[in-house]
N, C-alpha and C positions, 0 to 999 in steps of 0.2 A: 166642812167637818163631816158631812155625811159620806163623802167619798174617801175619807182617810183610811178606814179599815180595808177597803178594796185595794187602795194604793199600797198599803203596807203588805197585804197578801201578795200582790204582784211583785213588789220589791223583794220580799222574802223568797218567793219562788225563783226569781231571777238569780239572786245570790246563791240559792241552793243549787241551781243547775250549773252556775259558773264554778262553784266549789267542787261539785261532782265531776265536771269535765277536767278541772285542773288535777284533782286527785287521781282520776282514771289515767290521764296522760302520764303523771309521775309514776304511778305503779306499773304502767306498761313499760316505761323506760327502765325501771328497776328489774322487771321480768326479763327484758331483753339483755340487760347487763349481766344477769346471773345465768342466762342461757336457758331459762325455763320456757315451757310452751305457753302460748296464750290461754288464758282462762276466760270462760264466758262471763260477760258482764251481767250484773244483777242490779240494775238501776230501778228499784221500786220506790225510791225516795220521792220522785216527781209525781207519783200517783197518790201520795198521801194528801189528805185534806188538811189544810191549814185553817184553823178556826181562830181568826183574829177579828174579834168584834168588840167594840167598845161597850162597856156596860152602860145602860141608860143613866143619865144624871137625875137624881131625885130632886124635885123642886121642894125646897125646904121653907122654913118660916122666914128666912132672910129675904126670899123672893117676894113674899106677901108684904113684909115690912118695907121693902124697897119700893113697892107700888105706892104705899101710903106716903112714904117720904118723898117720892118723886112727884106725886100729886101736890103735896104741900109746898115743895120747893118750886114746882112749876107755876102754881097759882101765885105764890109770893113774887117770883121773878116776873110773871105776867103783869101783876099789879104795879111793880116797880117800873116796867116799861111804859105802861099807859098812864102813869101818875101825872105827867105834864099835861095830858089831855083833860084831867079832872078840873082844870081851871075853867073850862068851857061847860056851862050847865047843860047845854043842848046835847052834849055827847055823853050824858050819864048812862044811858042804856047801852050805847056803843062801847063804853068803857067796860061794862060788865061782860058783854059778849066777847070782846077782844081779850079781856083778862082770862076768861074761861077757855077760850080757844088756845091762847098762848100757853096757859097752864096745862091743858091736855097734851099739846105737842111737846112741851118740855118734860112732862111726866113720862110720856111714851119714850122719848129719847133717853132719859136718865135710866128708866127701867130696862130698855133694850141694851144700853151700854153696860149696865150691871150684869145682865144675862150673858153678854158676850165675854165679859171678864170671868164669870163663873164657869162658862163652858171651856174657856181656854185653860183655866186652872184644873178643871176636871180632866181635860185631855192630857195635860202635863203629868198629872198623877197617874193616869191610866198607862201612858207610855213608859213611865218609870217602873211601874209594876210589871208591865208586859215584857219589857226588855231591860233588865237590870244591867248596869255596868256600862 
């Protein structure tokens, strides 16, 4: 997603140059059909700067809530995974450590997945506003 604005800029410039070349060729054909003399080309469109940059996504309250929910769900799922080991009293300390590690990993994964979904939604909204239709 970091390279998308540059890719869009490159694609827009390519489309602009192809359209410019096609229109120039078409107008040259019309000039020759009408018997007019060739006119000098004024292609300043390729020198213009295209400012295609995605606005930064604001981190909202839903991201903070997702961290808390992810941690809670992660610890709960971690506890569920290690619950069969709770029958062995010697593993009581290991159960706690394993639960916390699994909880942290699952919380990180859930939060990261939520961030990716939010970034994709932000990108979809940005491209719809930037290029309507």
